[in-house]
C-alpha positions as semicolon CSV with decimal commas, in nm:
position;residue;x (nm);y (nm);z (nm)
1;M;11,107;11,468;11,388
2;A;11,134;11,571;11,752
3;I;11,044;11,321;12,020
4;T;10,688;11,338;12,146
5;K;10,599;11,493;12,477
6;E;10,473;11,160;12,609
7;R;10,793;10,978;12,513
8;K;11,005;11,250;12,673
9;E;10,803;11,228;12,997
10;Q;10,844;10,851;12,993
11;I;11,223;10,885;12,960
12;I;11,235;11,142;13,240
13;K;11,036;10,915;13,472
14;S;11,254;10,613;13,403
15;F;11,592;10,787;13,441
16;G;11,516;11,077;13,677
17;K;11,415;11,097;14,041
18;D;11,072;11,238;13,953
19;E;10,883;11,374;13,652
20;K;11,046;11,717;13,679
21;D;11,407;11,599;13,706
22;T;11,533;11,694;13,361
23;G;11,875;11,820;13,470
24;K;12,015;11,487;13,579
25;T;12,296;11,373;13,350
26;E;12,137;11,033;13,290
27;V;11,811;11,195;13,178
28;Q;11,990;11,430;12,938
29;I;12,187;11,141;12,786
30;A;11,873;10,928;12,749
31;I;11,685;11,209;12,575
32;L;11,978;11,273;12,342
33;T;11,998;10,903;12,263
34;E;11,631;10,897;12,165
35;E;11,678;11,202;11,943
36;I;11,989;11,047;11,784
37;L;11,798;10,729;11,705
38;Q;11,519;10,926;11,538
39;L;11,762;11,141;11,339
40;T;11,949;10,829;11,228
41;E;11,627;10,684;11,089
42;H;11,553;11,016;10,918
43;M;11,899;11,019;10,760
44;K;11,849;10,670;10,617
45;V;11,553;10,800;10,416
46;N;11,684;11,151;10,344
47;K;12,049;11,103;10,258
48;K;12,100;11,454;10,119
49;D;11,960;11,642;10,421
50;K;12,279;11,820;10,526
51;H;12,116;12,034;10,795
52;S;11,980;11,733;10,981
53;K;12,316;11,562;10,943
54;L;12,487;11,854;11,114
55;G;12,228;11,843;11,394
56;L;12,291;11,470;11,433
57;Y;12,665;11,526;11,464
58;K;12,609;11,796;11,727
59;K;12,383;11,570;11,933
60;V;12,631;11,282;11,915
61;S;12,910;11,513;12,028
62;Q;12,700;11,651;12,314
63;R;12,611;11,300;12,428
64;A;12,978;11,198;12,418
65;S;13,068;11,496;12,636
66;L;12,795;11,412;12,888
67;L;12,905;11,046;12,896
68;K;13,263;11,153;12,959
69;Y;13,146;11,378;13,244
70;L;12,933;11,102;13,396
71;K;13,222;10,856;13,378
72;S;13,447;11,100;13,565
73;E;13,181;11,155;13,831
74;S;13,061;10,798;13,890
75;E;13,188;10,490;13,711
76;E;12,901;10,283;13,851
77;R;12,626;10,515;13,722
78;Y;12,807;10,532;13,388
79;K;12,810;10,154;13,346
80;E;12,444;10,124;13,454
81;L;12,342;10,386;13,198
82;L;12,534;10,219;12,916
83;E;12,361;9,893;13,003
84;A;12,016;10,055;13,020
85;L;12,053;10,240;12,689
86;N;12,227;9,951;12,515
87;L;12,530;10,160;12,415
88;R;12,888;10,045;12,348
89;K;12,860;9,669;12,343
């Protein structure tokens, strides 16, 4: 259910400065978004999986906090990230 190593590296390369830049806010949000999408698909099939549901809620909350932080730091980077990840239409 976790994202593959290759997919994670691909996300890091596209949103970070280099392949080792995992601390950048944009990279963290992009990785969380990928995990949220996978958990959402899992929840569609396994409706009674309460533990995964709790994990999904935690990831959504963490992403919301990181988005709020990014918006306070740089409105421009925030808008670019929302556009790139196709969030909040």
